[in-house]
N, C-alpha and C positions, 0 to 999 in steps of 0.2 A: 841375411842368410839365404841359402838356396831355397828352392821350393820346399815348404814344410811338409813333413810326413803327416798323414792322417793316422792317428794312433788311438787304440783302445788300451788304456792303462789298467793293470790289475795289481793290486797290492793292498795291504791291510795295516800293519803296525807302524810305529814311529819311524822305523828304518826306511819305510817306503816313501815317506813324505818329501824329503829333500829331492829325490829323483823326479817326483811328480812336479814339484815347483820348478825345478830346473828345466824340464821339458816345456812347461808352459812359458817360462821366461824366454827360452830360446826361440819361441814363436811357432812351435809345432801345434798342429790342430788336434786337440784331444777330444775325440768324438764321444767318448764314454769312459767312465771310471767304474770298474767292478771291484767290490770289496766284500768282506765278510759281513754278516748281519750284526746289528747291535747285540751286545751281550750283557747279562746282569753282572754287576760287580759290587764288591764291598759288602758290608754287613747288611745294608738295606736292600741289596740286590737290585739297585737302580739300573735301568737299561742305559748302557753307555755306548756311543757310536765309536767305531774304529777311527784312529787318527787320520787315515786316508780319506774317510768320508768327510770329516770336519774340514780338512784342507781343500778337498775338491769342491765342497759347497761354498767355501770362501772365494774360490776362483770362479764360481758360477757354472760349474761343470755338471753335466748329468751324471747321476750315480744310481747304480742298481746293486742290490745286496742279496744274491741268491744263496740258499742254503747249500747248494751244490751246483756245479756247472752243468749237470745233466737235467736240471730243472726245466720243464717244458717252456719253450719260448726263448730260451737263452741263445741257442744256436741260430734261430731265425732272426733274432735281434742283431746278432753279430753279422750275419750274412747281409742283412739289409743295409748296414752301415758301410760296407765295402771298404774296410780299413786297409791301409798300406801294411801295417804291422801291429802286433801286440807288444807292449813292454810289460814284463812281469817281474815284480820285486816283492819277495816275501808275501806271496798271495795267500797261501794256506789251502788252496784247492788244487787238486790234480787236474790237468787238462788232457782230455782224450785226443786221439789222433785226428778225429774229425773236426774238433775245435782248433787244433794246431794248424790244420790245413786251410782254415778260412782266409787269413790275410794274404795279400799278394806276396809279401816277404815273410820269410820264416820268423816266428816270434823270437824276441830277444829277452833274455833273463839277466839280471844282475845277481851274482852270488858272492857272499862275503867270505871268500877264501881264494887262495891261489890254486885253482883247479889244476890237476885232479885231486889235490889234497882236500880233505874234509868236505866231501859231498854230504848233503843231508841238512837236517833241521837246526843243528847247533854248531856251525863252523867256527864262530867266534870263540865259544867256550873250548872247542876242541883244540884250537891253536894255542890257547893258554895252557890247557892240560898237558899238551904235548911238549910244552916249553919251547915252542918254535921261536926262532930269532926274528922272523918277519911274517907278515900276513898281508892281505890286500883284498881287492875286489876284482872279479873277472866278469866280463860280459860274454855271453855265449848264445848261439842259436839253440833253441829248445828242440828236444825230441821227446818221445813218449816216456822215456826213462828219467830217473831223478838225477839231474845235474851231470848228464853224460854227453851233452851236445858239444859241437865244435866251438872252440874258444875264439873270441874276436880280439878284445883288448884286455889288458890288465893294468892295475895300479898297485904299487907296493908301498908298505909302510913298516918301519922297524917296530918291534914290540918292546916297549920300555919295561924295566923291572917293576915299575909301580902300576902298570896298566891293569885295570879291571875289565871285565866284559863290557861294562857300561862305557868305559873310556873308548874301547875299540869299536863298540857299536856306533857311537857318535862320530868317530873319525872315519870309519868305513862308510857310513851312510853319506857323509859329505863327499867322500871320494867317489862313491857310486854315482852320485848326482852329476859330478863333473865328467865321469867316465861315460855315462850313457849319452850325454850330449856329444862328446868326442866320437863315440861309436857311430852315432847317427850322421854326424858330419862326414866321417870317413866312408860310411855307407853311401851317402849322397854323391861323394866324389869317386865312387867305385874303387876305394883304396883299402877295403877290408880283405884280408886273406884268412879265411877260417882255418884253424889248426885243430885237427882231431886230437882228442885227449888220449894219453897213454893209459889205458885202463889198468895195466899192470901196476901202475904207481898210485892208483886210487886208494884213498882212505875214506872212512865213513864216520859221520857225526850224527848219531841218532838223536831223536828228541829227548830232552832232559825230563826227568821226573823229580818230584820234591825230595825223594829219598836219596837222589844223587848228591845232595849237598852234604851228606854225612862225612865228617873228617875221619880219616884213617890215620891214627897217630903212629902207626908202624912205618909209614912212608918217611922218606927223607925230608928235612926241613924245606928244601927247595920245592919238592913236589907238593908239600902241604901249602906252601905259599902260593904256588901256581893254582892249586885247587881252590883256595879261598878267593883269589882274584877272578878265577873263571866262574865261580858261583855267585859273584856279586854283580848285579843286585838279585838275580833270580837263578835258581831257587833259594839261594842263600846257603853259605857254609855253616854247619852247625855241629855241636857236640853237646854232651850232657854232664852237668855237675850235680851230684847227689840227686839225680832224677830230674833236675830242672834243665830245660833246653836253653842253650846259649847260642845265639847267632853271632858268628865271628866275621868281622868286616876287614880287619887288617892285622897282619902278623909280620914279624921280622925273623930272619933266620940266623942261627948261630951254629958253627961247626964244632963247638966244644963237646967232646964225647961224654956220654953218661951211661952208667950201667942200670939206671932206673927203668922200670917198666914204661914203655911208650904210653903217653897220656898222663903220666904222673906230674903233678904240679911241684916244681922244685923250689920256686921262690916267687915272691910277689912284692913289687915296689911300684913307684910312680912311673917307671919305664914300661911296665907290662907284667903279665903273668907268664912266668917262664915254665915251659912244659917240655918234658922229654919226648923226643921223636925217634924215628928209626935209627939214625946214626948222627944225632946231634940234638939241638934244642930249638924251640920256637917260642918267641915272645908274643903273646896276644896283646895287641896294642889298642884295638877298638872292638867293642862287642855290645851285645844287647841281651838283657835278661828278661825277667818277668815284667819289669816296668814298661817294656816296649820302647824304651828310649835308647838311641845309639849313644854310647858313652865311651870316653877314654877308659883305659884300664884303671887309672888312678881314681877317677870318679866312681867307677863301678865298685872298686874295693872299699871306698869310703862307706858305701851303702850296704855292701855285702862282703865282708872279709872272707878271704879264701885261705885255708891253712895248707902249707906245704905238706906233701904226702898224699893228699887226696888224688884220686885218679879220674880223669875225664874219659867218658865213654861215648862212642858214636850212638 
């Protein structure tokens, strides 16, 4: 490769790990990795390190974990390193202009959408909810606003009818790893042409809440399916049966019209739990009840029979 870039990498979740590994494999000099602090997780509230920290330590890289980028000493640390650029991937901290101005080259971000569509925290889920035919990853120069910088390169993938947010997460993370290496190669060759975003075409994907997983049975079967896939694995699509919360993992759509109230269970068999929707029906194929186990509808019904006529509520 050409002369490697001196990089400060900023990222936190699983999505950020493949790009970090790809940059290291490509021979770039990673001066420092900045990630979020360890957080308590699970019932025991055990402190768990972010995936990027684990990966960075396995590579023998220096790691720091500030609560915020304004923490005293962070700016001075970055200035002393004299990096060529920052690579930022799902970091979780906002960067102020004085931090963005530190590297010799404008910081580069990997975003999991085809910008300017789906700016924000949940672009993968937004693409599914919007029933987009394709999605992808975009590299861009960063500015002080959220996901508004000039675009550099992009990579596109079709969205399959069975894709969940987890499926797209894994695919886009791998694509982002490949794209950031290509972006830096093009940068080294002076072959990048930054393209300003058309802000008039921008859409936004705000951070998801647990309550966003609630299923609205008045929607069309296709929209309900898109909702379930977008909410899998987090926050999880859910509904309630006789006051009991059901987590829904997989559904199939039917266009058969029905006059039943949306959410009404119409039939139950080994193929699924057939439920009235806005202008058709939906079969619940995989779900989780009070047992905490993910089950096929057939297995669920053997342990907890459901009578046709009962109404599911969000």
